[in-house]
matplotlib code that plots the C-alpha trace (Angstrom):
import matplotlib.pyplot as plt

x = [101.2, 101.2, 102.8, 99.6, 97.5, 99.3, 97.2, 98.3, 99.5, 103.2, 104.6, 105.8, 108.5, 111.1, 109.7, 106.6, 108.4, 112.0, 112.3, 108.7, 110.0, 112.2, 109.6, 106.4, 106.2, 105.4, 102.4, 100.5, 100.9, 101.7, 99.7, 96.6, 94.4, 96.2, 95.3, 91.5, 91.6, 93.1, 90.1, 87.7, 89.2, 88.8, 85.4, 84.1, 86.1, 84.3, 81.0, 81.7, 83.0, 79.9, 77.4, 79.0, 80.9, 83.9, 84.9, 85.0, 81.2, 80.2, 80.3, 77.0, 75.8, 77.1, 74.9, 71.5, 68.9, 71.8, 71.7, 74.9, 76.2, 76.0, 79.5, 78.3, 77.7, 81.3, 82.8, 80.7, 81.8, 85.3, 85.3, 84.6, 88.4, 89.7, 87.8, 88.8, 90.3, 90.4, 86.6, 86.5, 89.2, 87.1, 83.9, 85.7, 87.1, 83.7, 82.3, 85.3, 84.9, 81.5, 82.3, 85.9, 86.6, 88.5, 87.2, 83.6, 83.9, 85.0, 81.9, 79.8, 81.4, 80.6, 77.0, 77.0, 78.1, 75.6, 73.0, 74.0, 74.2, 70.8, 71.7, 74.6, 73.1, 69.1, 66.5, 66.7, 70.2, 70.4, 73.3, 71.0, 69.7, 73.2, 74.3, 74.2, 76.5, 79.2, 81.5, 79.3, 80.7, 84.0, 85.7, 87.8, 90.8, 89.7, 90.0, 92.9, 95.4, 94.6, 94.9, 98.2, 99.8, 98.8, 99.8, 103.2, 103.6, 103.0, 105.5, 108.2, 107.6, 107.1, 109.3, 111.9, 113.1, 113.5, 115.4, 117.5, 118.3, 119.4, 122.2, 123.1, 123.3, 125.4, 127.8, 127.8, 128.6, 131.3, 132.6, 133.3, 134.7, 137.3, 137.8, 141.6, 142.4, 144.6, 144.0, 145.8, 143.7, 143.6, 142.7, 142.4, 143.2, 147.0, 148.4, 147.4, 147.4, 146.1, 143.0, 141.2, 138.5, 136.3, 136.4, 135.7, 132.5, 131.4, 131.4, 128.4, 127.1, 127.2, 125.8, 123.1, 121.8, 121.4, 118.9, 117.3, 116.6, 114.9, 112.8, 111.5, 110.8, 108.8, 105.4, 102.7, 100.1, 96.4, 93.6, 89.6, 88.1, 86.1, 86.5, 88.7, 89.7, 87.0, 84.4, 81.8, 79.5, 80.0, 78.7, 75.9, 74.5, 75.1, 76.1, 76.1, 78.6, 82.3, 83.7, 87.3, 87.5, 85.8, 88.8, 91.4, 89.7, 89.6, 92.9, 94.9, 93.3, 91.3, 93.9, 97.1, 98.3, 99.4, 96.5, 97.0, 94.7, 95.3, 95.0, 93.5, 91.6, 94.5, 96.8, 100.0, 102.4, 105.2, 105.7, 106.0, 108.6, 110.6, 110.2, 111.3, 114.1, 115.6, 115.2, 116.8, 119.5, 120.0, 119.9, 123.1, 124.8, 124.1, 125.3, 128.4, 128.9, 127.9, 130.8, 133.3, 132.6, 133.0, 136.4, 137.9, 136.8, 138.5, 141.7, 141.4, 141.0, 137.3, 137.2, 134.0, 132.2, 131.1, 127.3, 127.1, 126.4, 126.2, 128.1, 130.2, 131.0, 129.7, 133.1, 135.7, 134.9, 137.1, 135.3, 133.3, 131.4, 130.5, 126.9, 125.0, 126.8, 126.2, 122.7, 122.3, 124.3, 121.7, 118.4, 119.4, 119.7, 116.6, 114.8, 116.5, 115.3, 111.9, 111.8, 113.6, 110.7, 108.0, 109.9, 110.2, 106.5, 104.3, 104.8, 103.2, 99.2, 97.7, 95.7, 93.3, 93.4, 94.8, 95.4, 99.1, 99.9, 97.1, 99.3, 102.5, 101.7, 101.0, 104.6, 105.5, 105.4, 108.1, 110.3, 110.5, 110.3, 113.6, 115.4, 114.1, 115.5, 118.7, 118.8, 118.3, 121.0, 123.7, 122.7, 123.3, 126.6, 127.6, 127.1, 129.1, 132.3, 135.3, 138.5, 141.6, 144.4, 147.1, 146.4, 145.6, 149.1, 150.7, 149.5, 150.5, 154.1, 154.3, 153.8, 156.2, 156.1, 152.7, 154.6, 156.0, 153.1, 153.8, 157.3, 156.9, 154.5, 156.5, 159.5, 157.1, 156.1, 159.9, 160.6, 157.8, 159.2, 162.4, 164.3, 167.2, 167.5, 163.7, 163.5, 161.6, 160.1, 157.7, 160.3, 162.9, 160.4, 159.1, 162.8, 162.9, 159.7, 157.8, 158.5, 160.4, 160.2, 161.2, 161.2, 161.4, 165.5, 164.8, 162.5, 164.6, 167.8, 166.1, 164.5, 168.2, 169.5, 167.1, 167.7, 164.7, 164.8, 165.2, 161.6, 160.3, 162.6, 161.7, 157.8, 158.4, 160.6, 157.8, 155.6, 154.6, 152.0, 150.0, 150.3, 149.8, 146.2, 145.6, 142.4, 140.7, 139.9, 138.3, 136.1, 134.2, 132.4, 131.1, 128.0, 126.9, 127.3]
y = [89.5, 89.1, 91.8, 91.4, 92.7, 95.9, 98.9, 100.8, 97.7, 97.4, 97.6, 94.2, 95.9, 98.4, 101.0, 101.5, 100.7, 101.7, 104.0, 105.6, 109.0, 108.7, 107.0, 108.6, 111.1, 107.9, 107.3, 110.2, 108.5, 104.8, 103.4, 101.6, 104.7, 106.7, 104.4, 104.1, 107.9, 108.0, 105.4, 107.8, 110.6, 108.5, 107.4, 111.1, 112.6, 109.8, 111.1, 114.4, 113.7, 111.5, 114.3, 117.4, 116.1, 117.7, 120.1, 117.0, 116.4, 120.2, 119.9, 117.9, 114.9, 111.8, 109.5, 110.5, 111.5, 113.0, 116.7, 118.6, 118.8, 122.3, 123.5, 123.0, 119.3, 118.9, 120.3, 118.0, 115.1, 116.2, 116.7, 113.0, 111.9, 115.1, 114.5, 110.7, 110.4, 108.0, 107.7, 107.2, 104.7, 102.7, 103.0, 101.9, 98.9, 98.1, 98.0, 95.8, 93.3, 92.3, 92.8, 91.4, 93.5, 96.9, 98.8, 97.7, 99.1, 102.3, 102.4, 101.7, 104.5, 106.9, 105.8, 106.6, 110.1, 110.7, 109.8, 112.7, 115.1, 116.6, 117.6, 119.6, 120.8, 120.5, 118.4, 119.2, 117.8, 115.1, 113.3, 111.4, 109.7, 109.1, 105.9, 104.0, 106.5, 105.6, 103.0, 103.1, 100.8, 100.3, 97.2, 97.4, 97.5, 100.8, 102.3, 100.5, 101.2, 104.9, 105.2, 103.3, 105.3, 108.7, 107.4, 106.1, 109.6, 111.8, 109.5, 109.8, 113.4, 114.6, 112.4, 110.2, 112.5, 115.7, 113.1, 111.8, 115.1, 116.1, 113.7, 114.9, 118.7, 118.0, 115.9, 118.7, 121.1, 118.8, 118.1, 122.0, 122.7, 119.6, 119.7, 120.6, 118.4, 115.7, 112.3, 108.7, 106.7, 103.0, 100.4, 96.8, 98.2, 99.5, 102.7, 104.3, 107.5, 110.2, 112.1, 114.7, 114.1, 116.7, 114.6, 111.2, 112.7, 114.4, 111.0, 109.7, 113.2, 112.4, 108.9, 109.8, 112.8, 110.6, 108.3, 110.8, 112.6, 109.2, 109.4, 112.9, 111.9, 108.6, 108.3, 107.0, 105.1, 104.7, 103.1, 103.0, 100.8, 97.9, 94.3, 93.0, 96.5, 96.6, 99.1, 96.3, 97.5, 100.8, 100.3, 97.9, 100.5, 103.5, 103.1, 106.4, 107.7, 108.0, 106.0, 106.0, 109.9, 109.6, 107.4, 109.4, 112.7, 111.2, 109.5, 112.4, 115.5, 114.5, 112.1, 113.7, 110.4, 108.7, 107.3, 103.6, 102.8, 98.8, 96.8, 93.7, 94.0, 95.5, 98.2, 96.2, 97.7, 98.0, 101.8, 100.5, 98.0, 100.8, 103.2, 100.5, 99.3, 103.1, 103.5, 100.0, 101.2, 104.4, 102.5, 100.5, 103.7, 104.8, 101.6, 102.3, 105.7, 104.3, 101.3, 103.8, 106.5, 103.7, 102.5, 106.1, 106.4, 103.1, 104.4, 107.8, 109.7, 110.8, 111.8, 111.7, 114.0, 112.1, 112.6, 114.1, 111.5, 108.7, 105.5, 104.2, 100.8, 99.2, 98.4, 100.3, 104.2, 105.4, 104.2, 106.3, 103.9, 104.5, 103.3, 105.6, 104.4, 100.8, 101.4, 102.9, 100.1, 97.3, 99.2, 100.0, 96.0, 95.4, 98.0, 96.6, 93.0, 94.3, 96.6, 94.1, 91.7, 94.1, 94.7, 91.2, 90.0, 93.1, 92.7, 89.3, 88.5, 85.3, 86.0, 88.8, 89.0, 87.3, 88.9, 88.3, 91.8, 93.0, 91.2, 92.3, 96.0, 96.3, 96.1, 99.1, 101.5, 99.1, 99.1, 103.0, 103.0, 101.1, 103.5, 106.6, 105.2, 104.8, 108.2, 109.7, 107.9, 108.4, 112.4, 112.4, 110.4, 112.7, 115.6, 114.4, 113.8, 115.9, 115.1, 114.4, 116.3, 115.0, 111.4, 112.3, 114.4, 111.4, 108.8, 110.8, 111.6, 107.9, 106.7, 108.3, 105.2, 106.4, 108.8, 105.8, 106.2, 109.8, 109.3, 106.2, 107.6, 110.7, 108.1, 106.3, 109.6, 110.3, 107.3, 107.5, 111.2, 109.3, 110.3, 108.3, 106.1, 105.7, 102.1, 99.6, 102.7, 100.5, 97.9, 100.5, 101.9, 98.7, 97.8, 101.0, 101.3, 98.1, 96.6, 99.3, 102.2, 105.3, 109.1, 112.2, 111.9, 108.4, 109.8, 113.0, 110.8, 108.5, 111.4, 112.9, 109.4, 109.5, 111.9, 113.7, 117.3, 119.8, 121.0, 117.5, 116.5, 120.0, 119.4, 115.5, 116.8, 119.4, 116.6, 115.1, 112.9, 115.6, 117.5, 114.6, 114.8, 115.5, 117.2, 116.1, 119.5, 120.4, 117.5, 118.4, 121.2, 118.7, 117.4, 121.4, 121.9]
z = [120.5, 116.6, 114.4, 112.0, 115.1, 115.2, 114.0, 111.9, 109.8, 109.7, 106.2, 104.6, 102.3, 103.0, 100.6, 102.7, 106.0, 106.6, 103.4, 103.4, 103.4, 100.6, 98.3, 99.6, 96.5, 94.6, 96.4, 95.0, 91.7, 91.9, 94.8, 94.6, 95.6, 93.3, 90.5, 91.5, 91.7, 88.0, 87.1, 88.4, 86.1, 83.1, 83.8, 84.4, 81.5, 79.2, 80.4, 79.8, 76.5, 75.4, 76.7, 75.3, 72.4, 70.7, 67.9, 65.3, 65.8, 66.3, 70.0, 70.1, 72.4, 71.2, 72.8, 72.0, 74.8, 77.0, 77.3, 77.1, 80.9, 82.4, 83.8, 87.4, 86.5, 84.8, 87.8, 90.2, 88.1, 88.0, 91.9, 92.6, 91.8, 93.3, 96.7, 96.7, 100.2, 103.2, 103.4, 99.7, 99.6, 102.2, 100.2, 97.4, 99.4, 100.4, 96.6, 95.8, 98.6, 96.8, 93.3, 93.7, 90.6, 91.2, 88.0, 88.7, 92.1, 91.0, 88.4, 91.6, 93.6, 90.7, 90.9, 94.6, 93.9, 91.1, 93.6, 95.8, 92.6, 93.5, 96.9, 95.5, 92.2, 92.6, 91.6, 88.1, 87.3, 85.1, 86.7, 88.9, 86.1, 84.1, 85.7, 82.6, 81.0, 83.6, 81.8, 78.5, 76.0, 78.0, 78.9, 82.0, 80.0, 78.3, 81.8, 83.2, 80.4, 80.2, 84.0, 84.5, 81.5, 83.4, 86.5, 85.2, 82.9, 86.2, 88.5, 85.8, 85.1, 88.6, 90.8, 89.1, 86.2, 88.8, 90.9, 88.3, 86.7, 90.0, 90.1, 86.5, 87.5, 90.6, 88.3, 86.0, 88.5, 89.9, 86.5, 85.7, 89.2, 88.7, 85.1, 85.5, 88.4, 87.3, 88.3, 87.8, 85.7, 86.3, 83.5, 84.5, 87.8, 86.9, 86.6, 83.0, 81.1, 83.4, 83.1, 85.2, 87.7, 85.9, 82.7, 84.4, 85.8, 82.5, 81.0, 83.4, 82.8, 78.9, 79.4, 81.8, 79.6, 76.5, 78.5, 80.0, 76.5, 75.5, 78.8, 78.0, 74.4, 75.5, 74.3, 76.5, 74.5, 75.3, 73.7, 74.4, 71.9, 73.6, 74.5, 71.5, 69.9, 67.4, 68.6, 68.3, 71.1, 70.3, 66.7, 67.6, 69.7, 67.7, 64.2, 63.0, 65.5, 64.2, 67.2, 65.8, 65.9, 69.4, 70.6, 69.4, 70.7, 74.2, 74.3, 72.8, 74.0, 77.3, 78.5, 77.1, 75.6, 72.1, 70.7, 69.8, 67.0, 66.7, 70.0, 71.4, 74.4, 76.0, 74.8, 74.0, 76.5, 74.1, 75.5, 78.9, 77.9, 76.1, 79.2, 81.8, 79.5, 79.4, 83.0, 83.6, 81.4, 83.4, 86.7, 85.6, 84.4, 88.0, 89.4, 87.7, 89.0, 92.6, 92.2, 90.9, 93.6, 96.1, 94.7, 94.6, 98.1, 99.1, 97.0, 99.0, 96.0, 97.6, 101.3, 103.0, 105.1, 108.2, 109.1, 112.5, 115.2, 112.9, 113.8, 111.1, 112.7, 115.9, 116.9, 114.9, 115.8, 113.1, 110.2, 107.7, 105.7, 102.2, 102.9, 100.5, 97.6, 98.8, 99.2, 96.0, 94.3, 95.7, 95.2, 91.5, 91.4, 92.8, 90.5, 87.4, 88.1, 88.6, 85.2, 83.4, 84.1, 83.4, 80.0, 79.2, 80.1, 79.3, 75.9, 75.6, 75.8, 75.2, 72.1, 73.1, 76.4, 79.7, 83.4, 83.8, 82.8, 85.4, 88.3, 87.0, 86.6, 90.2, 90.8, 88.7, 91.7, 93.3, 90.4, 90.5, 94.1, 94.3, 91.8, 93.4, 96.8, 95.2, 93.6, 96.9, 98.6, 95.3, 95.4, 99.1, 98.9, 95.9, 98.1, 101.0, 99.1, 98.2, 96.4, 98.6, 96.7, 98.9, 97.9, 94.2, 93.9, 95.6, 93.1, 90.2, 91.6, 92.4, 88.7, 86.3, 84.1, 82.7, 80.6, 78.5, 76.4, 74.9, 74.6, 72.8, 70.7, 69.8, 69.1, 66.5, 64.7, 64.5, 62.9, 60.5, 59.5, 58.8, 62.1, 62.8, 66.1, 66.6, 65.7, 68.1, 70.3, 72.3, 73.1, 74.4, 76.5, 77.9, 79.0, 80.9, 82.4, 82.9, 86.4, 87.4, 90.0, 88.1, 88.6, 86.9, 86.3, 84.8, 82.3, 81.6, 80.9, 78.6, 76.6, 76.5, 75.0, 72.1, 69.1, 69.5, 68.0, 70.4, 70.4, 70.9, 73.5, 75.4, 74.9, 76.5, 79.3, 80.4, 80.7, 84.2, 85.3, 86.6, 83.2, 80.8, 80.9, 76.9, 76.0, 79.3, 80.3, 77.0, 76.7, 80.1, 77.8, 75.0, 76.8, 77.0, 73.2]

ax = plt.figure().add_subplot(projection="3d")
ax.plot(x, y, z, "-o")
ax.set_aspect("equal")
plt.show()
């Protein structure tokens, strides 16, 4: 039996198959039916505006011969997208099979619903005679750009941002919890000036918060201005209407987007490039986090809580693999590749219009889906780890040479202050500490051999690798100021 013969259809991509549960919330906003539902919303809201006007034109019908729609008629129109379910999806598909044009199929779908209006509202309703008002003076891109902007906006605000914020919130909580937990730092993979675990987590909080701020402040642009952005058909049909004002009213107040007054046939997609660039940047910060935590686990700094019943290795029963961080790492890379492609290609269009953007934009859901999948795994991974204080303490105690930095810096200060015997501080400390295994006694002996004043000597002797963390604990608070 062929797999293609199995019903329901088997998913081709892991987002809709293996990982469907994790990415399902995006279906509400980024699937093909979600886009068609949004197209219907745009179409019916355009009809309502044209029939009922707005405050800028005295709430008078914009199209002569069309009476203001009653509350019942407006409710009926708005119910069309709200009731778009399995049966409606099939009917729309049947129209598209004939039209080979998804937006035209939406127009015919609404026409079908207008034919039924008399059954719901009575024979006096004008809706049955308003098919020509559907898609009035619109090009398909007028509908598409608004629909896609609203879909993306909702997906970001309702799914992606809450998931990203959940990671920031957890990191913030852990940064506070471990603000004073000393940690041996590694620069170039070698022991370096100690830090605190809380401060290192706070670095990621700060980096991520900057990007999430950009996402929250992102503009979502839209236009409704005809085939080449000139309002040509609008003015040819009704030259006395202020179509520019109508367009601004619709995009801004009815669609909840930022009005773009200057476009070709398409909205130029610059806002999309900005947004996807920011999300890609955020992905890369999260990728850095996933890799760092993976390496902390490998080093033993973090211990993992095994998932009950889970198999770490098919042959090595003792293993607890950091698979959630590895899953996040891989899916963030896939998401970035798609987002980067979207950012680079959507800002270009051949003269007034070509359809490359139409095909490309069908992958926005996948780009966000891989990111959401990574966020889910990263959050689960972060919840499953805790510091291994035994390993952390051992690392610190085995690396007393990291105190070479404060000692030689104190010697530099002494030399600059004119104290005798403080010359060549870097070289003297290097001779003691580079390539040698030293301990507390060696450090204290070296300090005693220098001509430090008693207060400085006492301060340096009081240092240990665990206490030499500078202002790390204090820095945890900076991202909340």
